[in-house]
MARLO-985216 format. One record per residue (C-alpha): residue number from 1; residue in one letter; x, z, y. Coordinates in nm, 4 decimals. Example, Ala and Ser with C-alpha at 12.3 -4.5 7.8 and 13.67 -1.06 7.14 Angstrom:
<recs>
  dovex  kolti        c1        c3        c2
      1      A    1.2300    0.7800   -0.4500
      2      S    1.3670    0.7140   -0.1060
</recs>
This chain:
<recs>
  dovex  kolti        c1        c3        c2
      1      M    0.6861    1.2724   -2.0797
      2      S    0.4647    1.3859   -1.7898
      3      S    0.0863    1.3639   -1.7933
      4      L    0.1053    1.0868   -1.5325
      5      A    0.3489    0.8826   -1.7416
      6      N    0.1117    0.9139   -2.0373
      7      L   -0.1759    0.7989   -1.8189
      8      L    0.0120    0.4973   -1.6810
      9      R    0.1087    0.3871   -2.0331
     10      H   -0.2293    0.4542   -2.1945
     11      F   -0.3675    0.1007   -2.1570
     12      F   -0.0350   -0.0823   -2.1266
     13      P    0.2409    0.0953   -2.3248
     14      S    0.5033   -0.1608   -2.2218
     15      S    0.3995   -0.1984   -1.8562
     16      P    0.3495    0.1135   -1.6414
     17      S    0.3121   -0.1257   -1.3453
     18      F   -0.0081   -0.2670   -1.4984
     19      G   -0.1133    0.0894   -1.5793
     20      Y   -0.0705    0.1991   -1.2193
     21      E   -0.2707   -0.0940   -1.0819
     22      T   -0.5445   -0.0133   -1.3340
     23      L   -0.5533    0.3450   -1.2078
     24      R   -0.5656    0.2135   -0.8533
     25      A   -0.8612   -0.0116   -0.9343
     26      A   -1.0483    0.2594   -1.1249
     27      G   -0.9941    0.5068   -0.8417
     28      C   -1.2246    0.2969   -0.6246
     29      A   -1.5182    0.3868   -0.8503
     30      T   -1.5999    0.6835   -0.6256
     31      K   -1.6808    0.4345   -0.3478
     32      V   -1.8583    0.1767   -0.5696
     33      G   -1.5459   -0.0402   -0.5863
     34      A   -1.5266   -0.0288   -0.9663
     35      D   -1.7079    0.0831   -1.2796
     36      I   -1.4939    0.2935   -1.5134
     37      A   -1.6310    0.1462   -1.8367
     38      E   -1.5895   -0.2039   -1.6977
     39      V   -1.2264   -0.1354   -1.6030
     40      I   -1.1586   -0.0097   -1.9570
     41      A   -1.3186   -0.3232   -2.1016
     42      I   -1.1111   -0.5475   -1.8739
     43      C   -0.7887   -0.3733   -1.9767
     44      S   -0.8680   -0.4171   -2.3446
     45      R   -0.8483   -0.7953   -2.2971
     46      I   -0.5283   -0.8139   -2.0891
     47      K   -0.2176   -0.9064   -2.2896
     48      S    0.0392   -0.7468   -2.0552
     49      D    0.1322   -1.0719   -1.8839
     50      N    0.0608   -1.1765   -1.5261
     51      E   -0.1554   -1.4772   -1.6118
     52      S   -0.3762   -1.2774   -1.8481
     53      C   -0.4096   -1.0093   -1.5800
     54      L   -0.5240   -1.2696   -1.3280
     55      Q   -0.7725   -1.4357   -1.5638
     56      E   -0.9433   -1.1155   -1.6804
     57      W   -0.9762   -0.9548   -1.3368
     58      K   -1.0926   -1.2835   -1.1854
     59      A   -1.3524   -1.3261   -1.4624
     60      A   -1.4723   -0.9708   -1.3987
     61      A   -1.4982   -1.0440   -1.0259
     62      D   -1.7060   -1.3547   -1.1007
     63      R   -1.9449   -1.1475   -1.3141
     64      A   -1.9632   -0.8394   -1.0930
     65      D   -2.2455   -0.7998   -0.8438
     66      A   -2.2220   -0.4268   -0.7689
     67      Y   -2.1283   -0.3696   -0.4069
     68      L   -1.7487   -0.3719   -0.3714
     69      C   -1.6481   -0.4409   -0.7323
     70      P   -1.5936   -0.8174   -0.6818
     71      S   -1.3660   -0.7543   -0.3831
     72      N   -1.1590   -0.4951   -0.5666
     73      Y   -1.1284   -0.7098   -0.8785
     74      C   -1.0231   -1.0164   -0.6751
     75      R   -0.7560   -0.8079   -0.5062
     76      I   -0.5968   -0.6973   -0.8330
     77      A   -0.6343   -1.0466   -0.9854
     78      E   -0.4204   -1.1822   -0.7009
     79      F   -0.1759   -0.8921   -0.6996
     80      Y    0.1042   -1.0417   -0.9115
     81      R    0.0852   -1.3967   -0.7687
     82      R    0.4139   -1.3863   -0.5788
     83      N    0.6223   -1.6796   -0.7012
     84      N    0.5240   -1.9088   -0.4115
     85      S    0.2561   -1.7279   -0.2139
     86      F    0.2543   -1.9487    0.0963
     87      E    0.1795   -2.2608   -0.1104
     88      D   -0.0259   -2.0955   -0.3856
     89      S   -0.3860   -2.2211   -0.3693
     90      V   -0.4964   -1.9722   -0.6380
     91      S   -0.3547   -1.6809   -0.4392
     92      K   -0.5224   -1.8026   -0.1207
     93      S   -0.8564   -1.8551   -0.2968
     94      L   -0.8520   -1.5029   -0.4418
     95      A   -0.7477   -1.3508   -0.1073
     96      D   -1.0355   -1.5346    0.0616
     97      L   -1.2812   -1.4154   -0.2052
     98      N   -1.1543   -1.0610   -0.1629
     99      T   -1.2450   -1.0784    0.2058
    100      Q   -1.5748   -1.2646    0.1629
    101      T   -1.7102   -1.0331   -0.1058
    102      F   -1.5993   -0.7279    0.0910
    103      Y   -1.7993   -0.8263    0.3986
    104      S   -2.0964   -0.9314    0.1850
    105      A   -2.1017   -0.5798    0.0415
    106      M   -2.0609   -0.4256    0.3859
    107      D   -2.3787   -0.6019    0.4985
    108      L   -2.5662   -0.3779    0.2537
    109      M   -2.4127   -0.0547    0.3817
    110      P   -2.5757    0.1819    0.6337
    111      H   -2.2762    0.1589    0.8682
    112      I   -2.1371   -0.1360    1.0636
    113      T   -1.8177   -0.3081    0.9511
    114      E   -1.6672   -0.5724    1.1758
    115      G   -1.3553   -0.7846    1.1439
    116      V   -1.1569   -0.7682    1.4668
    117      G   -0.8383   -0.9236    1.5989
    118      I   -0.5838   -0.7356    1.8073
    119      P   -0.3890   -0.9643    2.0437
    120      Y   -0.0159   -0.9386    1.9835
    121      E    0.0889   -0.9182    2.3476
    122      T   -0.1957   -0.7193    2.5060
    123      P   -0.4258   -0.4383    2.3869
    124      H   -0.8038   -0.4295    2.3917
    125      R   -0.9325   -0.3264    2.7353
    126      S   -1.2284   -0.1119    2.6302
    127      K   -1.2480    0.2188    2.8195
    128      T   -1.4778    0.3899    2.5664
    129      P   -1.3045    0.6848    2.3899
    130      R   -1.3788    0.7004    2.0173
    131      P   -1.2511    0.9287    1.7378
    132      T   -1.0648    0.6905    1.5112
    133      I   -0.8655    0.6884    1.1896
    134      I   -0.6103    0.4067    1.1711
    135      S   -0.5107    0.3120    0.8171
    136      N   -0.1985    0.0994    0.8393
    137      G   -0.1454   -0.0979    0.5185
    138      N    0.1962   -0.1601    0.3770
    139      F    0.3639   -0.3333    0.0880
    140      S    0.0670   -0.3583   -0.1469
    141      S   -0.2480   -0.2746    0.0525
    142      A   -0.5067   -0.5276    0.1644
    143      R   -0.7283   -0.4168    0.4517
    144      E   -1.0387   -0.4562    0.2323
    145      V   -0.9200   -0.2077   -0.0305
    146      L   -0.8404    0.0343    0.2531
    147      G   -1.1971   -0.0271    0.3650
    148      Y   -1.3441    0.1483    0.0646
    149      A   -1.0448    0.3680   -0.0245
    150      V   -1.0240    0.5232    0.3241
    151      A   -1.2733    0.3860    0.5752
    152      T   -1.5944    0.4764    0.3916
    153      S   -1.4925    0.8426    0.3770
    154      A   -1.3942    0.8293    0.7441
    155      L   -1.7328    0.6846    0.8375
    156      E   -1.9112    0.9564    0.6413
    157      R   -1.7308    1.2048    0.8656
    158      S   -1.8330    1.0289    1.1893
    159      F   -1.4984    0.8609    1.2522
    160      I   -1.4463    0.4960    1.3352
    161      A   -1.1938    0.3414    1.0954
    162      L   -0.9465    0.0616    1.1663
    163      T   -0.7567   -0.0871    0.8707
    164      F   -0.4690   -0.3365    0.8605
    165      D   -0.3306   -0.5644    0.5921
    166      G    0.0065   -0.4631    0.4592
    167      R    0.3142   -0.6724    0.5294
    168      G    0.3060   -0.8195    0.1808
    169      K   -0.0657   -0.8878    0.1480
    170      G   -0.3710   -1.0783    0.2568
    171      R   -0.3680   -1.2704    0.5816
    172      L    0.0102   -1.2760    0.6062
    173      Y   -0.0003   -1.5452    0.3367
    174      A   -0.3452   -1.6918    0.3940
    175      N   -0.3426   -1.7413    0.7728
    176      S   -0.0867   -1.8388    1.0326
    177      D   -0.2423   -1.6263    1.3111
    178      Y   -0.1362   -1.2961    1.1559
    179      S    0.1843   -1.1370    1.2854
    180      S    0.3964   -0.9330    1.0455
    181      D    0.6296   -0.8046    1.3193
    182      R    0.5835   -0.4336    1.2470
    183      T    0.8756   -0.2990    1.4492
    184      G    0.8581   -0.5092    1.7658
    185      G    0.5276   -0.4026    1.9226
    186      R    0.5104   -0.4872    2.2921
    187      T    0.2250   -0.2662    2.4124
    188      R    0.0255    0.0289    2.2895
    189      R   -0.2325   -0.0307    2.0187
    190      Q   -0.4315    0.2906    2.0593
    191      D   -0.5532    0.5223    2.3309
    192      K   -0.5158    0.8979    2.3604
    193      G   -0.7272    1.0909    2.1135
    194      C   -0.6880    0.8663    1.8078
    195      D   -0.5812    1.0093    1.4712
    196      P   -0.3458    0.7668    1.2953
    197      W   -0.3925    0.8114    0.9211
    198      P   -0.0878    0.6599    0.7538
    199      L   -0.0908    0.5768    0.3850
    200      V    0.1799    0.4839    0.1361
    201      L    0.5536    0.4082    0.1473
    202      G    0.6208    0.1667    0.4321
    203      R    0.3238    0.2939    0.6219
    204      V    0.4731    0.6391    0.6224
    205      Y    0.8134    0.5042    0.7278
    206      L    0.6624    0.2866    1.0004
    207      V    0.4250    0.5554    1.1257
    208      G    0.7089    0.8066    1.1155
    209      R    0.9159    0.5636    1.3197
    210      A    0.6301    0.5213    1.5665
    211      A    0.5833    0.8985    1.5866
    212      A    0.9364    0.9278    1.7221
    213      F    0.8269    0.7409    2.0354
    214      E    0.4444    0.7672    2.0513
    215      L    0.3404    1.1130    2.1728
    216      R   -0.0329    1.0651    2.2384
    217      A   -0.1622    1.1200    1.8841
    218      P   -0.2905    1.4784    1.8344
    219      A   -0.1770    1.4888    1.4699
    220      I   -0.0445    1.2646    1.1933
    221      I   -0.0916    1.2831    0.8168
    222      F    0.1707    1.1501    0.5758
    223      I    0.0048    1.1057    0.2381
    224      Y    0.3639    1.1088    0.1305
    225      G    0.6815    1.0824    0.3351
    226      V    1.0051    0.8865    0.3203
    227      Y    1.3159    0.9960    0.5095
    228      V    1.5484    0.7320    0.3602
    229      D    1.4011    0.4584    0.1395
    230      T    1.6086    0.4408   -0.1785
    231      A    1.3465    0.2952   -0.4134
    232      F    1.5334   -0.0332   -0.4602
    233      R    1.8773    0.1228   -0.4234
    234      K    1.8222    0.3513   -0.7235
    235      K    1.7287    0.0551   -0.9426
    236      T    2.0319   -0.1484   -0.8350
    237      P    2.3279   -0.1191   -1.0778
    238      A    2.6701   -0.0201   -0.9410
    239      L    2.8049   -0.3714   -0.9889
    240      G    2.5124   -0.5063   -0.7874
    241      K    2.5832   -0.2654   -0.5018
    242      F    2.9426   -0.3890   -0.4982
    243      F    2.8229   -0.7514   -0.4785
    244      I    2.5932   -0.6627   -0.1862
    245      R    2.8741   -0.4962    0.0093
    246      A    3.1103   -0.7839   -0.0672
    247      G    2.8551   -1.0464    0.0369
    248      W    2.8622   -1.2169   -0.3041
    249      D    2.5018   -1.3331   -0.2851
    250      G    2.5184   -1.5838   -0.5692
    251      N    2.6454   -1.3246   -0.8170
    252      M    2.3873   -1.0672   -0.7086
    253      N    2.0985   -1.3124   -0.7216
    254      A    2.1997   -1.3981   -1.0803
    255      I    2.1837   -1.0290   -1.1759
    256      M    1.8468   -0.9897   -1.0060
    257      R    1.7011   -1.2866   -1.1915
    258      L    1.7798   -1.0982   -1.5106
    259      L    1.6363   -0.7693   -1.3804
    260      V    1.3084   -0.9236   -1.2650
    261      S    1.2632   -1.0846   -1.6068
    262      L    1.2783   -0.7398   -1.7686
    263      N    1.0733   -0.5194   -1.5343
    264      T    0.7273   -0.6093   -1.4010
    265      S    0.7304   -0.3486   -1.1238
    266      F    1.0751   -0.4520   -0.9990
    267      K    0.9789   -0.8206   -1.0177
    268      W    0.6658   -0.7616   -0.8116
    269      G    0.8492   -0.5491   -0.5543
    270      I    1.1209   -0.8086   -0.5024
    271      S    0.8879   -1.1104   -0.5080
    272      N    0.6391   -0.9483   -0.2701
    273      G    0.9071   -0.8884   -0.0091
    274      M    1.1477   -1.1724   -0.0556
    275      Y    1.2749   -1.4767    0.1146
    276      S    1.5789   -1.4428   -0.1101
    277      F    1.6394   -1.1747   -0.3736
    278      L    1.9358   -1.0177   -0.1997
    279      D    1.7717   -1.0098    0.1427
    280      V    1.5162   -0.7575    0.0124
    281      L    1.7884   -0.5122   -0.0882
    282      R    1.9668   -0.5543    0.2447
    283      I    1.6543   -0.5181    0.4574
    284      V    1.5274   -0.1974    0.2930
    285      E    1.8580   -0.0290    0.3799
    286      G    1.7202   -0.0131    0.7345
    287      Y    1.4153    0.1859    0.6240
    288      T    1.5375    0.5250    0.7408
    289      L    1.4358    0.7932    0.9889
    290      E    1.7877    0.9396    1.0000
    291      V    1.8416    0.8725    1.3711
    292      L    1.4767    0.9178    1.4712
    293      V    1.3372    1.2229    1.2934
    294      D    1.4455    1.4663    1.5682
    295      K    1.2352    1.2685    1.8178
    296      I    0.9081    1.3334    1.6286
    297      K    0.7093    1.5960    1.8210
    298      T    0.3545    1.5389    1.6910
    299      P    0.2336    1.7951    1.4306
    300      I    0.2709    1.6481    1.0815
    301      L    0.0888    1.7194    0.7559
    302      V    0.2973    1.5945    0.4619
    303      L    0.1175    1.5475    0.1298
    304      D    0.3088    1.5222   -0.1971
    305      A    0.2293    1.3735   -0.5378
    306      P    0.4491    1.5606   -0.7889
    307      D    0.4675    1.2687   -1.0353
    308      D    0.5098    0.9867   -0.7803
    309      Q    0.6820    0.7123   -0.9782
    310      F    0.8223    0.5444   -0.6659
    311      S    0.9139    0.8228   -0.4237
    312      K    0.9351    1.1480   -0.6163
    313      G    1.0985    1.4161   -0.4039
    314      K    1.0903    1.2072   -0.0864
    315      P    0.8070    1.3986    0.0880
    316      R    0.9946    1.7281    0.0420
    317      E    1.3136    1.5717    0.1830
    318      L    1.1325    1.4389    0.4892
    319      F    0.9496    1.7686    0.5396
    320      G    1.2810    1.9535    0.5443
    321      R    1.4150    1.7202    0.8137
    322      L    1.1138    1.7424    1.0469
    323      E    1.1629    1.9695    1.3479
    324      C    0.8048    1.9498    1.4794
    325      G    0.5045    2.1576    1.3783
    326      K    0.4561    2.0785    1.0107
    327      E    0.2796    2.1713    0.6878
    328      F    0.3515    2.0644    0.3287
    329      V    0.0757    2.0342    0.0665
    330      E    0.1265    1.9326   -0.2953
    331      I   -0.1891    1.7802   -0.4441
    332      S   -0.2088    1.9262   -0.7942
    333      V   -0.1238    1.7191   -1.0987
    334      H   -0.3918    1.9224   -1.2772
    335      D   -0.6479    1.7407   -1.0637
    336      G   -0.5135    1.4045   -1.1804
    337      A   -0.3759    1.3431   -0.8306
    338      G   -0.0071    1.3277   -0.9170
    339      S    0.0452    0.9514   -0.8967
    340      H    0.1768    0.7428   -0.6066
    341      C   -0.0744    0.7671   -0.3181
    342      H   -0.2857    0.9959   -0.5427
    343      R   -0.4462    0.6880   -0.7008
    344      G   -0.7614    0.7628   -0.8947
    345      S   -0.8252    1.0844   -0.7012
    346      G   -0.9601    0.9585   -0.3713
    347      A   -1.2438    1.2096   -0.3601
    348      R   -0.9980    1.4955   -0.4019
    349      L   -0.7755    1.3566   -0.1283
    350      I   -1.0288    1.2599    0.1394
</recs>
């Protein structure tokens, strides 16, 4: 068993998904988004079920008063609430608290943090050029956690930072004014001279897709890369794949109900992206750069986590397919940076 697998199972032997989210929460300690001893204490009281996870992280958020800790703890408390997110008052309350406590903490910081809205049809008309890092959230990233996981380091280096909610998080559920149309942009969202800083699975796919058509960015960083997304496909049994191809939705949904009852990570992934179980598996089949990768001309830095539990080997595959200027860097597992998105090693990464 790898060192990462041991780490993910240290607090929750039967749930590496809980272990990974714990590592993710603890990794924010470098930017005052957690206290290590407090995270350990919280984990000692969680009984490896979703409700216990919610209660303990929410209680910790209620107690915490140190900068960004309440925001981070509210985010993870809400993380597994995916059974009926659009009608879930608990999920909405925690998402709202995540935002409120984040901006309350930002008021105490030496830099300015402002919530902005980008009109869907037309871009902002400011003519002022500014060096900017854009952190585009994806399946599990709220814009607030990107605020202290990415933006604070960017600000320390004199960049402006712009963060977005992921497609499965935050305002997508809590507000009706947020558009989740990630592939149908009508006009440009950035001006020449911006550095897009993509993070995580879908972000890398979506930014890679954008890079095939958007040539103004001077450089792009993939914290890891996905050429063809097979994360769900690999977990789908052969019989299930047959049902999908045959269009036997009822049979496949019955199988998936069994699978989600046995695997927390799979349950969260399906629930966070679903309108129906089977639709998730069909939709992710379109997450590929196969017909677009040759159009990418912007220089690319591809970072790899050698023990990535979701996309191991994917960055190397994408790197081999890129025809633009490129560089591949593996962040060492000896530095504790081997997990998905290098969770828990933000200082090493940024």
